[in-house]
N, C-alpha and C positions, 0 to 999 in steps of 0.2 A: 194496104191490108191484106188484100186477098192474095198477095204474091206470098204472105207468111203462111197462109193455111197450107198449102201443099209442103211446104218444109216442117211444118210441126206434124203433118199427118206422117210425112217419112220418119222424122226423128220419134214419134209414137210406135210407129210399125218396129222400129229398130230397137227399142228399148223395152217393148211389149213381148218380142219374140223371145223363145228361151234361148239361152246363149249356149245350151249343150246340143250334142249331135242328138239325131234320130237313132234309136239301137233297135235292130229288127232281131226277132227270135223265130228260128225255124226249128222243126223236128222236135219239139219238146215232149217228154215223158218223164213219167213216174212209174217206177218199178213199184208192182203190187205186193202185198205184205199176206201173212197169213195171221189167224189169232192169236194173240200174244207177241207179237213182232212190235217193237216200239220205235223202230228206225226204219227209213228207207232212202233212196238216191233220187234226184231229179236231173234228168237229162238235157241237153238242148244245145242248138248252136247261136251263138251270140254274134253279130255284126253291128259295130258303129259307124257313123258316119265321119266322126271325129274322136280323137284320142279321148277316152273316158275309161271309167272303171266300174265295174259291179261291187258295190260295196256294202249289200245287205240283201236279205232275202224275209219273207215273213209268209206264212199261210195259218188261215183257221184249223188247218187239218191237224197240225203240230204245234206244241208249246215252245218248241226250239227249232230253229232253222239256220243253217250255216254254210257258208261257203267253205269249201274242201278240197285239197288236193292231195293225191297219191303220189308219193315219190320214194324211190330208193335211198335208205339211210342204214351206213354199214352193211350193206348187201340184204337188208331186210325191207319189203316193201312196208311203208307206212302212212296211216291215213292222218291228216291234220288240218284243223280250222285254219283258215287265213283271213287277214282283215281285208284285202280287196284282191281283184282278180283283173288286171289290165286289160282294155279292148282298145287295140290298136287301130286307128282310122282305117277302116276298109279290109280290114283282114279279120276272117271269121275264126272265132275262138270257140273250141270246141269243148263241151262239156259232158263226158262221156264215163262209164265205166271203167276204173283202172286209170283216171287222171283226174283232172277239175271236176268237179259236180257239186250239185247241193245236198246236204243232207237234211231230211227232215226227221226231228226225234223227238220222242214223247207224243207221239201220234195219238190224238184224240179216239181213232177208231181204226180197224183194219180197212185197209185199202185194195180194192178188188179192180179187176179188169174191167174196163166200161166206165169207173166212175170218172170224175172230173174233177180237178183241186185246184183251186185258186192261188196263186202265187201272186205277191207283189216282190219285185225284184227293184232295188234303189241304186242308182248310178252317181256317180261324180264326175264333176269334170275336172279340168286340171287346177281351176281356182277354187275347187271345193263345192261348188254350187251342185246341188242334189236334185234329182228328178226320182219318180218312180213309173213304173209300167205295169199295170195289171193284167195277169194272163191266167187262162184256165187249161191246165194241163192233163190230157187224157192220162189213166192209168192203165199201164199194160200187164200182162200176166207174168208174176213172179220169175218164171222162168224166160223172161223175153231177154236173148241175147242183143248185144249192141249192133243197131242195125247199121248196115250199110248207106253210104252218102249216095243220092241220087247225081 
């Protein structure tokens, strides 16, 4: 019976461990707003240890939060919501002005430089299993340009 205990412990550890990879978030920031402005963007770098996808975002600072992309369509740059953003294993994916980003819409109040905004990011692995990551994101001045990477 004692030989079964280590095996059962190993099986428990395997099945209790998350099946998805770890996603790291770097250089996260949100562009500040002016009174009356109802939307802004959130930007960051996401790196996953396994193939996964960003499938959702939520924040108490906004009634609506979506994953967006900017892309050329018919010679015009257009922004649109997307259902998911692929995060290939080991490759950093940039969310930046003019590219992929998170949109926070129907803001509940203006966001000023120095504020910190909670975001909940939802990820799904290849089998559709979901996990969330809670982060606090600093707000930068409205005029902040995209920051160069270190």
